[in-house]
C-alpha positions in Angstrom: -0.1 0.0 0.0 1.2 3.6 -0.9 4.5 2.2 -2.4 5.1 5.5 -4.1 5.0 7.5 -1.0 7.3 5.0 0.9 9.9 5.2 -2.0 9.8 8.9 -2.1 10.2 9.3 1.7 13.1 6.9 1.6 14.8 8.9 -1.0 14.2 12.2 1.1 15.7 10.6 4.2 18.8 9.5 2.3 19.2 13.0 1.1 19.0 14.4 4.4 21.4 11.9 6.0 24.4 14.2 5.6 22.6 17.4 7.1 23.2 18.5 10.7 19.6 19.4 11.3 16.3 20.2 9.6 16.1 23.7 8.2 13.7 25.7 6.1 15.8 25.1 3.0 16.4 21.3 3.2 12.8 20.7 4.4 11.2 22.5 1.4 12.3 19.9 -1.0 11.2 17.1 1.3 7.8 18.8 1.6 7.5 19.0 -2.2 8.3 15.2 -2.6 5.8 14.3 0.1 3.0 16.6 -1.5 3.5 15.0 -4.8 3.5 11.5 -3.5 0.3 12.2 -1.5 -1.5 13.6 -4.6 -0.3 10.7 -6.8 -1.7 8.4 -4.0 -5.1 10.0 -4.6 -5.3 11.7 -1.2 -7.9 14.5 -1.1 -6.4 17.9 -1.8 -7.5 19.6 1.5 -6.0 16.7 3.4 -2.8 17.0 1.5 -2.5 20.7 2.3 -3.3 20.2 6.1 -0.9 17.1 6.3 2.0 18.9 4.6 1.5 22.1 6.8 1.4 20.1 9.9 4.5 18.1 9.0 6.3 21.5 8.2 5.3 23.0 11.4 6.5 20.0 13.4 9.8 19.4 11.4 10.9 22.9 12.0 9.7 23.1 15.6 11.7 22.7 18.7 10.6 19.2 19.3 12.9 17.7 16.7 15.8 20.0 16.9 18.9 18.1 18.1 17.2 14.7 18.3 18.5 11.8 16.5 19.4 12.6 12.9 17.4 14.8 10.5 16.3 11.7 8.5 15.2 9.9 11.7 13.5 13.0 13.0 11.6 13.5 9.7 10.4 9.8 9.8 9.0 10.4 13.4 7.3 13.5 12.5 5.7 12.1 9.4 4.7 8.9 11.3 2.9 10.8 13.9 1.1 13.0 11.5 0.0 10.1 9.3 -1.3 8.3 12.5 -3.2 11.4 13.5 -4.9 12.1 10.1 -6.0 8.4 10.1 -7.7 8.8 13.4 -4.9 8.5 15.9 -6.1 5.5 17.8 -8.1 2.4 16.8 -11.9 2.9 17.1 -13.8 -0.2 18.3 -17.3 -1.2 17.5 -19.7 0.0 20.1 -21.6 -3.1 21.1 -22.3 -2.0 24.7 -26.1 -1.8 24.3 -29.0 -4.0 25.1 -28.9 -7.0 22.7 -29.1 -7.1 19.9 -26.7 -4.5 18.9 -27.7 -3.4 15.4 -25.0 -2.7 12.8 -26.4 -0.9 9.7 -24.2 -1.5 6.6 -24.3 1.2 3.8 -22.3 1.7 0.6 -22.5 1.6 -3.2 -23.0 -1.5 -5.3 -19.6 -3.2 -6.1 -17.8 -1.9 -2.9 -18.0 -5.4 -1.4 -20.7 -4.6 1.1 -22.4 -8.0 1.2 -19.0 -9.9 1.4 -18.0 -7.6 4.2 -21.1 -8.4 6.2 -20.0 -12.0 6.0 -16.5 -11.1 7.0 -17.8 -9.0 10.0 -20.1 -11.8 11.1 -17.2 -14.3 11.2 -15.0 -11.6 12.9 -17.6 -11.0 15.6 -18.1 -14.7 16.2 -14.5 -15.6 16.5 -13.0 -12.4 18.1 -15.8 -11.3 20.2 -17.7 -14.6 20.8 -21.0 -13.0 19.7 -24.1 -14.8 18.3 -24.7 -13.0 15.0 -27.8 -12.7 12.8 -27.6 -11.3 9.3 -30.4 -10.0 7.1 -30.5 -8.6 3.6 -32.8 -5.6 2.8 -31.5 -5.4 -0.8 -34.8 -6.2 -2.7 -33.4 -4.8 -5.9 -30.5 -7.0 -6.8 -31.8 -10.6 -7.6 -28.7 -12.4 -6.2 -28.1 -10.2 -3.2 -30.2 -12.1 -0.7 -28.8 -15.4 -1.8 -25.2 -14.1 -1.7 -25.7 -13.1 1.9 -27.2 -16.5 2.8 -24.1 -18.2 1.4 -21.4 -16.0 3.0 -23.3 -16.1 6.3 -23.4 -19.8 6.2 -19.6 -19.8 5.4 -19.1 -17.6 8.3 -21.0 -19.8 10.7 -23.5 -17.2 11.7 -27.3 -17.2 11.5 -29.3 -15.8 8.5 -32.8 -14.3 8.5 -34.6 -15.0 5.2 -36.2 -12.3 3.1 -37.8 -12.0 -0.4 -37.7 -9.4 -3.2 -41.4 -8.6 -2.8 -41.0 -7.3 0.8 -40.4 -3.8 1.8 -36.9 -3.2 3.3 -38.3 -1.6 6.6 -40.7 -4.6 7.1 -37.7 -7.0 6.6 -35.5 -5.2 9.1 -38.2 -4.9 11.7 -39.0 -8.7 11.4 -35.3 -9.6 11.6 -35.0 -7.4 14.7 -37.9 -9.1 16.4 -36.5 -12.6 15.5 -33.0 -11.6 16.9 -34.6 -10.5 20.2 -36.6 -13.8 20.6 -33.7 -15.9 19.6 -31.1 -14.1 21.9 -28.7 -12.9 19.3 -26.0 -10.5 20.3 -25.6 -8.6 17.1 -27.8 -8.0 14.1 -26.0 -7.1 10.9 -28.3 -5.3 8.3 -27.1 -5.3 4.6 -28.8 -2.5 2.8 -29.3 -1.9 -1.0 -26.5 -0.4 -3.0 -26.6 1.4 -6.3 -24.1 2.1 -9.0 -24.3 5.6 -8.1 -25.8 7.8 -5.4 -29.6 8.5 -5.9 -32.3 10.0 -3.9 -34.4 7.0 -3.6 -31.6 5.0 -2.1 -30.7 7.8 0.4 -34.4 8.1 1.5 -34.7 4.4 1.9 -31.5 4.0 4.0 -32.4 7.1 6.1 -35.7 5.5 6.9 -34.1 2.2 7.8 -31.8 4.0 10.2 -34.8 5.9 11.7 -36.7 2.7 12.3 -33.8 0.6 13.7 -31.7 3.2 15.6 -28.6 1.2 15.1 -25.7 1.4 17.4 -23.3 1.3 14.6 -23.7 2.7 11.0 -20.8 1.5 8.9 -20.0 2.8 5.4 -18.3 0.4 3.2 -16.1 1.9 0.6 -13.8 0.6 -2.1 -10.4 1.8 -1.5 -9.4 1.4 -5.1 -11.9 4.2 -6.0 -9.5 6.7 -4.6 -10.9 10.3 -4.7 -14.4 9.0 -5.7 -14.5 6.8 -2.5 -14.1 10.0 -0.3 -16.6 11.9 -2.3 -19.1 9.1 -1.9 -18.4 8.7 1.9 -19.0 12.5 2.2 -22.4 12.2 0.4 -23.5 9.4 2.7 -22.3 11.3 5.8 -24.7 14.2 4.8 -27.7 11.7 5.1 -26.6 9.3 7.8 -24.8 9.7 11.1 -22.0 7.4 10.1 -20.1 5.9 13.2 -17.3 4.2 11.1 -15.9 3.3 7.7 -14.8 -0.1 6.3 -12.2 0.2 3.6 -12.4 -2.9 1.2 -9.7 -4.0 -1.3 -7.0 -2.1 0.6 -4.5 -4.9 -0.4 -5.3 -4.4 -4.1 -4.4 -0.8 -4.4 -0.9 0.7 -4.4 -2.2 4.2 -4.1 -4.7 3.8 -1.3 -5.3 7.4 -0.7 -8.7 6.9 0.6 -7.2 5.5 3.8 -5.5 8.9 4.5 -8.5 10.9 3.3 -11.7 9.4 4.5 -11.5 10.1 8.3 -10.5 13.8 7.6 -13.3 14.3 5.1 -16.1 12.4 6.9 -15.2 12.7 10.6 -16.0 8.9 10.8 -13.1 6.7 11.9 -12.0 3.7 9.9 -12.8 0.7 11.9 -12.0 -2.2 9.6 -9.9 -2.8 6.4 -10.8 -5.6 4.0 -7.9 -7.6 2.6 -8.4 -10.5 0.3 -11.4 -12.4 -0.9 -11.6 -14.9 2.0 -14.0 -14.4 4.9 -11.0 -14.3 7.2 -9.8 -11.2 5.3 -11.0 -8.4 7.7 -8.7 -6.6 10.0 -9.4 -4.1 12.7 -7.9 -0.9 11.5 -5.1 0.6 13.7 -3.9 4.0 12.4 -0.4 3.7 14.0 0.1 0.3 12.5 -1.0 1.4 9.1 1.4 4.4 9.3 4.2 1.8 10.0 3.2 -0.2 6.9 3.2 3.0 4.8 6.6 4.2 6.0 8.0 0.6 5.4 8.3 -0.4 9.1 6.0 -3.3 8.8 3.3 -4.3 11.1 4.8 -7.1 13.3 2.1 -6.6 16.0 -0.7 -7.5 13.6 1.4 -10.4 12.2 1.8 -11.9 15.7 -2.0 -11.5 16.5 -2.7 -13.3 13.2 -0.3 -16.0 14.0 -1.9 -16.5 17.4 -5.3 -16.8 15.9 -4.4 -19.0 13.0 -2.1 -21.5 14.8 -3.9 -24.5 16.4 -2.6 -24.4 19.9 -3.4 -28.1 20.6 -1.6 -29.0 17.3 1.4 -26.9 18.1 1.6 -28.4 21.6 1.5 -32.0 20.3 4.3 -31.3 17.8 6.4 -29.7 20.5 5.8 -32.7 22.8 6.6 -35.0 19.9 9.9 -33.3 19.1 10.8 -33.1 22.9 10.3 -36.8 23.2 12.8 -37.3 20.5 10.3 -38.4 17.8 10.9 -37.6 14.2 9.2 -34.8 12.4 7.3 -36.4 9.6 5.3 -35.5 6.5 2.1 -35.2 8.4 3.6 -32.5 10.7 5.1 -30.8 7.4 1.5 -30.7 6.0 0.2 -29.2 9.3 2.8 -26.4 9.1 1.9 -25.6 5.5 -1.9 -25.5 6.5 -1.0 -23.1 9.4 0.8 -20.7 7.0 -2.2 -20.8 4.6 -4.5 -19.8 7.4 -2.4 -16.8 8.2 -3.0 -15.4 4.7 -0.4 -17.3 2.8 3.1 -15.9 1.8 1.9 -12.6 0.4 -0.3 -11.9 3.5 2.8 -12.5 5.8 5.2 -10.5 3.5 2.8 -7.4 3.4 3.3 -7.0 7.2 7.0 -7.3 7.3 9.4 -4.3 7.4 10.5 -2.9 4.1 14.1 -4.6 4.2 12.5 -8.1 4.4 10.1 -7.1 1.5 12.9 -6.0 -0.5 14.9 -9.1 0.2 11.9 -11.2 -1.3 11.2 -8.6 -4.1 12.3 -10.9 -6.9 9.8 -13.8 -5.8 6.6 -14.2 -7.4 4.2 -14.5 -4.4 1.4 -16.0 -6.4 3.6 -18.7 -7.9 4.9 -19.4 -4.5 1.5 -19.8 -3.0 0.4 -22.2 -5.8 3.6 -24.2 -5.0 2.4 -24.5 -1.4 -0.9 -25.9 -2.5 0.9 -28.2 -4.9 3.0 -29.4 -2.0 -0.1 -30.1 0.2 -1.7 -32.0 -2.8 1.3 -34.1 -3.0 1.5 -35.0 0.6 -2.3 -35.8 0.7 -1.7 -38.2 -2.3 0.5 -40.3 -0.1 -0.7 -43.1 2.2 -0.7 -42.6 6.0 2.3 -45.0 6.2 4.2 -43.0 3.6 3.6 -39.8 5.3 4.8 -41.3 8.8 7.8 -43.0 7.1 9.0 -41.0 4.1 12.0 -43.3 3.6 9.5 -45.8 2.1 8.8 -43.6 -0.9 11.0 -45.1 -3.7 10.7 -44.8 -7.5 7.3 -46.7 -8.0 5.7 -44.9 -5.1 6.9 -41.6 -6.4 5.3 -42.3 -9.8 1.9 -43.3 -8.0 2.0 -40.1 -5.9 2.8 -37.9 -8.7 -0.1 -39.3 -10.7 -2.5 -38.8 -7.7 -1.5 -35.2 -7.3 -1.4 -34.4 -11.0 2.2 -33.4 -11.0 5.5 -34.7 -12.5 7.7 -37.0 -10.5 10.3 -34.2 -10.3 7.8 -32.2 -8.1 7.5 -35.1 -5.7 11.5 -35.3 -5.6 11.6 -31.5 -4.8 9.0 -31.9 -2.1 11.0 -34.7 -0.4 14.2 -32.6 -0.7 12.5 -29.6 1.1 11.1 -31.9 3.7 14.5 -33.3 4.4 15.7 -29.8 5.0 12.9 -29.2 7.3 13.5 -32.3 9.2 17.1 -31.4 9.6 16.2 -28.0 10.8 13.8 -29.7 13.4 16.6 -31.8 14.7 18.8 -28.8 15.3 15.8 -27.3 17.1 15.6 -30.4 19.4 19.4 -29.8 20.1 18.7 -26.2 21.0 20.9 -24.9 18.2 18.9 -21.8 17.2 21.7 -20.2 15.1 22.1 -23.6 13.3 18.4 -23.8 12.8 18.2 -20.3 11.2 21.0 -21.1 8.8 19.1 -24.3 8.0 16.1 -22.3 7.0 17.9 -21.0 3.8 16.1 -22.2 0.8 13.0 -23.4 2.7 10.6 -21.0 1.4 9.0 -21.9 -2.0 9.1 -19.8 -5.1 12.8 -19.1 -5.1 12.9 -16.9 -2.0 16.2 -16.9 -0.2 
């Protein structure tokens, strides 16, 4: 995200490295670079002016004079101001009301609103342990109701059925009554979207809001729309008292200016960011962590949180006990490790949260190719018999041919997997002996896709 801004800032920091301190002269060129980068990232012009003015004021102020180097001081100032303009602190959902807490979802068609409802249902269920009911009030788009039914089922939440011949307000009231009588904690209401803002849609959603009196009114906006996303959010803000914003497709846009603009323009904090197509691809939005990622510092905190959620603790403990007892690391364990990585968002999801120097080290690797290779490795392992997975030394030429046929890959792929497994097994042996440095050296070449 915002790769251009990160690159320009790195260039400015290098330029300032030889300076004794930040001055009016050397700051002016830095501000010009940042201004251009922000505009190219599709950040709203008033936001650019305000941000650049604040950076200039703080950069030339007493608070950075004599602290660290000018480049480090600059990064500190920009980090603080980026964090502030995106809201300063993470804004949580307000669910502290008498159940069910009602969350009204608004947005244009194509922004990913219905998918976001499914993602939010899963997030609430898994992270907040809430009993969630969803309902679709979109009676205009034929597939909308069925789409919500599908994603709700995938999320493991409850779905309240509706039909295209009902009125949206009637649907919402019936769903609310059902949620009350069946002890749901949260009711997620998916509203109708349009390809553009129109008066009928605005009147309808305003009436839904008046009837339901939701505790949260979230505006779902496509980050890839750039400046248009901010203008749309502003129009909705004039009709609805928005309490938060969900930015979708944030991972698919290198500009991503909406993330820097939407809070300043609407006054509503960004509460979630949608990344990827999977229902697990919804993250609570943390301004400070996003500023870290923009400035190439990575987001290690989020990475650790995801790892904690994705890792099967019971499975991890079993593996640790197995290794401690001196038992061998086998292909069943290897398949388990590959599965854990996939649940954390795959290689690209992990890489996106690492600091810039690690991303640069993997810049030559094709992440999509690497992730396909991980899936291919899993397919090869699952084409083996339980005995072969437990005792890989049994796998000779004839067995390799059978496994390759079952997985739909050449025999060379089976050989490659077994070679990588041997490296992993060797690494685990070093782990058992407590040789962490040896283990880290042993990891070289372990990642698929040519990463080193």
